[in-house]
N, C-alpha and C positions, 0 to 999 in steps of 0.2 A: 504494500500500500504506500510505502514511503516515496516521496519525491526528493528526499534529502540523501545525498551520496557521501559516504565516508569509506575509509578502509581501515585495516588493522593498525596503520601508522598514524591515525588521526587522533589528535588531542583536542578535546572540545571544551570550550569555555562557554558556559550558559549564563547569560546576564538577563535579569528581569527588570521590567519597567518599575514594578512596585512589589510589595510584599505579597499581595494576592496572587500574582502570577507565579511568584516563587513557591507559594504553598501548593498550588495546583501542580506545578512541575515536580515538586518533592513527592507528591502522591503517585504520579505516573512513574517516576524513577524507582521508588520503593516497590511498586507493584510490577516492575519489569515490563512496562507497557510501551517503552520507547525503543527506537531502533539503535539506541546506544545505551550503555550501562554505566554504572558508577565508575568502573575501572577505565572508561574512556574519557572521563572528566578530569579537568585540572583539580588536583588534590581530592579527587573522588567525590566532589560535591558541587552544587550550584554555587556560583560566586556569591560571596557574602554580602556584597554591596548591590543595591538596586540603582536605577537611574536617579531616583529621588535622593539617594545617598552618595551621589557623585561617582557613579560607576566608571566613567571615563577616566577620571583622575586616579581612581584605585587601580585600573588596568595599567595606566602609564607608570605609576610609582611602585606597584607591588607585584604585578604579574608579567607584563610584557618586557620587563627589564631582564627576565630570566633567559637562559639559553635552552632552547627546546631541541637542539641538535637537528636531526633530519626529519623530525615529526612535522606533519601537516597540522597547522593550528587553525581551527575553525571557531569563529565567534557566532553563537546563536543568540539573537536578541529576541526575547519574548516580550512583545509590546503591541500597543495600539499603532495604527498606521501613521500617525502624525508626529511621532517622537523621533528625534534625531540625536544620536549619541556622538559626541565629539571626542575624537582621538587624534592626537598629533600624527602627522605623516610618518615621522621617525618610528613610531610604535606600530602604526597600521601596516608597515612593511613586514612585520613579523607574522601577520595574519594571512593565511592562504585564502581564506574565505570569510566573508561576513554575511550572515543570513538573517533576515528579519522574519521571525515567526509571528505573524500578525493575528491579533485577537480582537479586531474591530467588530463592533463599536467598543465593547468592553469584555473582559474575560467573564464577567458575571452573566453573560448570555448562556454560559454553560449551566448555571444554576436555574435560569429561566427554563431551559429545555429539560433539565432534570426533574423539576417540579411540574412539568406539563403546562407551563404558563405562556408558551410562545404565541399562541393565537391571541390570548388576552393582551399580551405585550404589543403585538403588531396592530391590534385594533384600537390602540390608544388614540384619542382625538389629538390632532395637531396642536390645538390650543392648550392642551393639558399634557403634552408629551413629556416623559421622564426618561432619563438615561437608565440603563439596566439596573445599576446598583440602587438608585432611588426607587425605581419601580418595585424591586424585591423588598426593599425596606418598608415601603408602604403596604405591600401585600402581607408582610409578616408582622407589621406593627413594631418595627425596631429601627434603630439608626442604621444608615448606610455603612458606617464604620464597622458595625457588627457583622454585616453581610460580607465584608472584606476581611474579617478577622480569621486568624489561624484556627481558632476554636470552632467557628461556624463551618469553615471550609472542610476541615478534617473530620468533623462530625457528620457532615452531609455526604461526603464522597469517599468511596474506596476506589481502587484502580478500575474495576470493571464498570461501575456506574459512571465514572468519569469518562471512560472511553466511549460508552454509549452516548453520553451527552455531547461529546466532541463530534462524533459521527452524525448525530442528529443535527447539530448546528451546521456542520459542513454541508449537509444535504440541503439546507435552507439558504445558506449564504454562499452564493456563487460569485461574489465580488472579485474582480481582478485588482491586483495590487500594483503599485507604482513601479517598484524595482524588479528587475529580471530575476533576482535571487529571493524575492519575497515568497514565503510559503505560509501555510496554515498549520495549526496544531495537528490536524489529522495527517498531515504530511510527514510527521516524525513519529507516528505510531507504528508499532510492529504490524 
């Protein structure tokens, strides 16, 4: 199913836009649902910093200063379509590939599919339209920050139901992305 290509010599850096994306990726990684495993990742984990925590600076100062020998280094960015990560050219040269894994409009669309709320979400009136996290928060009577929390995400999803939600969303979202290397979460599933 994967559109993402790697080999046994690939070292993968996975950077996430925010903590929500990181929690979803951790579930997929732990459940062995991705085309890569922990052993393919830098330090066998998703990068500790997110875009909101200055991921670009972290890569430049702590990761891309290292010698990776002959390994192909791929940076997978789990993000909305409109986010741009800034990395100086000197450090970008160490990356064989930068791939944006797009979660547009928001990664919370996965929870909308999981809870069977896609039709209700798409039927919102334009005058009262809410982004996915706000829609879910209103549906469940909680704050949007709770919908994005590690506790909520990990209590809601295991690997199998998360894969089901990703596939459901991919079947509804046929959007083309800007970059030639842009892919969707479904493209990195086994």
